C-alpha positions in Angstrom: 189.1 90.1 93.2 187.6 93.6 94.0 189.7 96.5 95.9 188.9 97.4 99.2 187.7 101.0 97.8 185.8 99.5 94.6 184.1 97.3 97.0 183.2 99.9 99.5 181.5 102.3 96.3 179.4 99.5 95.3 178.2 98.7 99.0 177.3 102.7 99.4 175.9 102.1 95.9 173.7 99.5 97.2 172.9 101.1 100.3 171.3 104.4 98.5 169.8 102.4 95.9 168.0 100.6 99.0 167.2 104.0 100.7 165.5 105.6 97.6 163.3 102.3 97.6 162.3 102.6 101.1 162.2 106.4 100.6 159.4 105.9 97.7 157.2 103.3 99.6 157.0 105.5 102.8 155.8 108.2 99.8 153.5 106.1 98.8 152.1 105.2 101.8 151.9 108.7 102.7 149.9 109.4 99.8 147.5 106.6 100.0 147.2 107.4 103.7 146.3 111.2 102.2 144.1 109.8 99.6 142.2 107.4 102.3 141.5 110.6 104.3 140.3 112.4 101.8 138.1 110.1 100.7 136.6 108.9 104.1 134.5 112.4 104.6 133.2 112.2 101.3 132.5 108.6 101.3 130.8 109.1 105.1 128.8 111.9 103.6 127.4 110.0 100.8 126.3 107.7 103.3 124.4 109.9 105.3 123.1 111.8 102.1 121.7 108.3 100.8 120.4 107.4 104.8 118.3 110.7 104.6 116.9 110.7 101.4 115.9 107.0 102.2 114.4 107.9 105.3 112.5 110.9 104.0 111.4 109.2 100.9 109.6 106.6 103.1 108.5 109.2 105.1 106.6 111.4 102.5 105.2 108.1 101.2 103.8 107.0 104.6 102.3 110.6 105.1 101.2 110.7 101.5 99.4 107.5 101.6 96.4 108.5 103.4 95.9 111.4 101.5 95.8 109.7 98.3 93.4 107.0 99.4 90.8 110.0 100.8 91.1 112.5 98.4 93.0 111.8 95.3 92.2 107.9 94.4 88.2 108.5 94.4 88.0 111.2 92.4 90.3 109.8 89.9 88.2 106.8 89.9 85.0 108.5 89.1 87.0 110.5 86.1 88.2 107.2 84.7 84.6 105.6 84.8 83.2 108.8 83.1 86.0 108.9 80.5 85.3 105.3 79.3 81.5 105.9 79.1 80.3 106.3 75.8 78.0 107.7 73.8 74.3 106.5 72.6 75.1 104.3 69.4 73.5 104.6 66.0 71.0 101.7 66.6 69.4 102.4 63.3 72.9 100.7 61.8 72.3 97.6 63.7 69.9 94.6 62.5 66.8 93.7 64.0 68.4 91.0 66.0 70.8 93.1 67.7 68.3 95.8 68.4 66.0 92.8 70.5 68.9 91.6 72.3 70.0 95.1 73.0 66.7 96.1 74.1 66.2 93.0 76.1 69.9 93.4 78.3 68.9 97.2 79.1 65.5 96.4 80.4 67.4 93.1 82.7 69.9 96.2 83.6 67.7 98.9 84.4 65.2 96.7 87.1 62.0 97.9 89.1 60.1 100.6 87.6 61.7 103.0 90.2 65.6 102.3 89.4 66.7 102.2 92.6 67.6 98.6 93.4 71.0 97.5 91.4 71.2 93.7 89.6 73.9 91.6 88.8 73.5 89.8 85.7 75.1 86.5 84.5 75.8 86.7 80.7 76.6 83.1 79.3 77.0 81.5 76.0 77.0 82.4 72.1 80.9 83.9 71.7 82.9 86.7 73.6 83.1 89.0 70.9 79.2 89.0 70.4 79.1 89.3 74.2 80.7 92.4 74.1 78.8 93.6 71.7 76.1 93.4 73.5 77.5 95.2 76.4 79.1 98.0 74.6 75.5 99.2 73.3 73.6 98.1 76.5 76.3 100.0 78.6 76.2 103.3 76.7 75.8 106.2 78.2 76.9 104.9 81.4 80.1 105.1 83.7 81.3 101.7 82.5 84.5 99.4 84.5 85.8 96.5 82.4 87.8 94.3 84.1 89.2 91.7 82.1 91.4 88.5 84.3 92.9 86.7 81.5 96.4 87.8 83.0 95.5 87.4 86.4 97.5 84.1 87.4 99.0 85.3 90.3 98.5 87.7 93.6 100.8 90.6 91.6 98.6 90.0 88.3 95.4 90.3 90.1 96.3 93.5 91.9 98.0 95.4 89.0 95.8 94.0 86.0 92.7 95.6 88.2 94.8 98.9 88.9 95.5 99.4 85.4 92.6 98.3 83.5 90.8 101.1 86.3 93.1 103.9 85.6 93.6 103.5 82.1 91.0 105.7 80.5 92.7 108.1 81.9 95.5 108.2 79.8 99.1 109.5 80.6 97.6 110.5 84.3 96.5 106.7 84.3 99.4 105.1 84.0 101.2 107.4 86.4 98.6 106.4 89.0 99.4 102.8 88.3 103.3 103.4 88.7 102.6 105.1 91.7 100.7 102.4 93.2 103.8 100.0 92.3 105.8 102.0 94.1 104.0 101.7 97.4 103.6 98.2 96.9 107.9 97.9 96.4 108.2 100.2 99.4 105.7 97.7 101.6 108.2 94.6 100.4 110.5 96.1 102.0 109.0 96.0 105.5 106.6 93.3 105.0 108.2 89.9 104.2 104.7 88.5 102.8 104.6 89.7 99.2 101.2 87.5 98.6 99.7 89.6 102.1 100.7 93.1 100.9 98.9 92.7 97.8 95.6 90.8 99.5 96.2 94.3 101.6 96.1 96.2 98.2 93.7 94.8 96.7 90.9 95.4 99.3 92.0 98.9 99.3 91.4 99.1 95.7 88.3 97.5 95.7 87.7 100.1 98.7 88.6 103.3 96.6 86.5 101.9 93.7 83.7 101.9 96.0 84.0 105.4 97.3 84.4 105.9 93.6 81.2 104.5 92.7 79.4 106.4 95.3 80.9 109.6 93.6 78.8 108.9 91.1 75.7 108.1 92.8 74.7 111.9 92.8 73.8 111.7 89.2 75.4 112.5 85.3 75.0 112.6 81.6 77.1 111.9 78.4 77.8 115.3 77.3 79.5 117.1 74.4 81.5 113.8 74.1 82.3 113.4 78.2 80.7 112.2 81.4 79.6 115.5 83.5 78.1 115.2 86.7 75.5 116.2 88.3 72.7 117.8 86.8 70.4 115.0 85.8 68.9 111.5 87.0 71.7 109.1 88.8 72.4 106.3 86.1 74.0 103.6 87.6 77.6 102.7 86.8 78.4 99.2 85.1 80.7 97.1 86.3 81.8 94.4 83.5 84.4 91.3 84.2 85.2 88.6 81.8 87.3 85.7 82.4 86.9 85.7 86.5 87.5 81.8 86.3 91.3 82.7 85.2 92.3 83.3 88.8 90.1 81.1 90.6 91.6 78.0 88.5 95.3 79.4 89.4 94.9 79.3 92.9 94.5 75.8 92.8 97.7 75.7 91.1 101.1 75.6 92.4 102.2 79.2 93.7 98.8 80.0 93.8 98.6 81.1 97.5 96.5 83.8 98.1 94.7 84.0 95.1 91.7 82.5 96.7 90.7 84.9 99.1 91.4 88.3 96.9 88.9 86.3 94.4 86.2 85.9 97.0 87.2 89.3 98.1 86.0 89.9 94.6 82.9 88.3 94.4 81.3 89.7 97.4 82.5 93.2 96.1 80.4 92.7 93.0 77.7 91.4 95.1 77.4 94.0 97.7 78.1 96.9 95.0 75.0 95.7 93.1 72.6 94.3 95.4 73.5 95.3 99.2 74.3 99.4 98.4 72.6 99.4 94.7 76.0 101.7 93.7 76.4 100.0 90.0 75.1 97.1 88.0 77.2 94.3 87.3 77.7 92.0 84.7 79.5 88.7 85.0 80.5 86.6 81.6 81.1 83.3 80.9 81.2 80.7 78.5 78.4 78.4 77.5 77.7 75.2 78.9 80.4 75.9 82.0 79.5 75.2 85.4 78.9 79.0 85.9 76.3 78.5 83.0 74.6 75.9 84.7 74.9 77.6 88.3 73.1 81.1 87.1 70.4 78.6 85.2 69.6 76.6 88.8 70.0 80.0 90.4 67.5 81.5 88.5 65.1 78.7 88.9 64.8 79.3 92.2 64.6 82.6 92.8 62.0 83.0 89.9 59.0 82.4 91.9 60.2 85.1 94.2 61.1 87.6 91.6 64.5 87.7 92.7 65.5 86.8 88.9 64.5 87.0 85.7 65.9 85.2 82.5 66.1 86.4 78.7 67.6 84.2 76.1 69.2 86.4 73.2 69.7 85.2 69.6 73.2 83.5 68.8 72.9 81.0 72.2 73.7 83.6 74.5 71.3 84.2 78.0 71.3 86.9 80.5 70.1 86.1 84.0 69.6 89.1 86.5 69.7 88.7 89.8 67.8 91.8 92.3 67.8 89.7 95.7 71.4 88.2 97.1 69.9 84.7 97.9 69.3 82.9 94.5 72.7 85.3 93.4 74.7 84.3 96.6 74.3 80.6 95.1 75.5 81.3 91.8 78.1 83.6 93.0 79.4 80.3 95.0 79.8 78.3 91.9 81.5 80.5 90.6 84.5 80.3 93.2 84.6 76.7 92.4 87.8 76.0 89.8 86.9 75.3 86.3 83.8 77.3 86.5 83.7 79.8 83.8 85.5 77.3 80.8 83.4 75.2 78.9 
C-alpha cells in the first residue's frame, strides 16, 4: 500500500488540480460576462439605430409621396408622352393602299372640323403587326402612350406593366421612377395586409397622374428638332393606344384573379373619360378580327350611326376602324370589352 506521506501528496496534488480547474472556469465565466457586457450596448445601439432609420425612412416616404404625386409625376408623364412622339413619316415610301389606310385612320382620329372633341376608336382585324404599322404612322407628331397588357395576368402585373411602360420613354430616369413606385408599394404592404387592395389604390393613383399629365399637354406643342416641345403651336391631342386588353379581363375569371375585374373596369372608364368627357386624348383599343369585341364595335356603330355618334372605315387587309364621338354607343362597346374572352377570336 501507499505510505501516509505519499497519499497526502497525491491528495494535495488532486486538490490543486481541482482548484486550478475551478479558477479557470471562474476566469472564463468572468471573461464571458465582460464580453456580454461589452456587446450589450453595441446590440442595443444597433437596434436603436435600425429602428430610427426605419422610422425616418417611412416618415420621409410618407412626406415625399404627396410631393411626388402632385409635383413630380404629371410633368414626368408629359415628358414621357412627348419623348414617345415620332416625327412625320416618309409617306412617299408607303404604298398606295397604306397611304389610304393611314389617311382614313387619321381622319377618324381627327374627328370634327373644329377638332375639339376627342374620339375613342376600335381597331380590329388584320394582324397585330398591320395594326401597329397603321397606328405608328397615324400617330406621327402626337404625344403617345402605348400600353400593351399581354403580361397583365394579376393585380401586381397590371400595375407594374402600366407604370413601366408609362415611364419607359424616359430611359434611366423612367427605370428609377418605376423602381420608386415598387418601393412605395412594398412599404404599403408592410402596413396593409391586402395586396390586391393596395395595388388597386395605386393603379387609380397612376391613372389620375396620367390624366393630369395629359391635361398639361393640352396647352399645345409641336414636334421640333427631334423632340416634343410644349407651347407655341395649336394643341394636338395625345394618343393612347391599348393592346391586349382582353388578357387581364380573362385573367380576372381565373383562380387568383381577384381584384383584376375592378382594375380593368377602372381602366376602361378612364379611357372613356379621357376621350369623350374631357377630350384630353384620342384613344385606340385594338383587338383581333372576328372576336366578340369586334362584333360589339360593329353593333355599337350601327346603333350610333344614325345619330352621327360613330363612324366606320374598312381598311385594307381586313382591318376595320370604328370611331365613337358620343358616350352612348361607346359605352355599349366598352361593356362588351369587360366580358371574358371579348378580345380573342
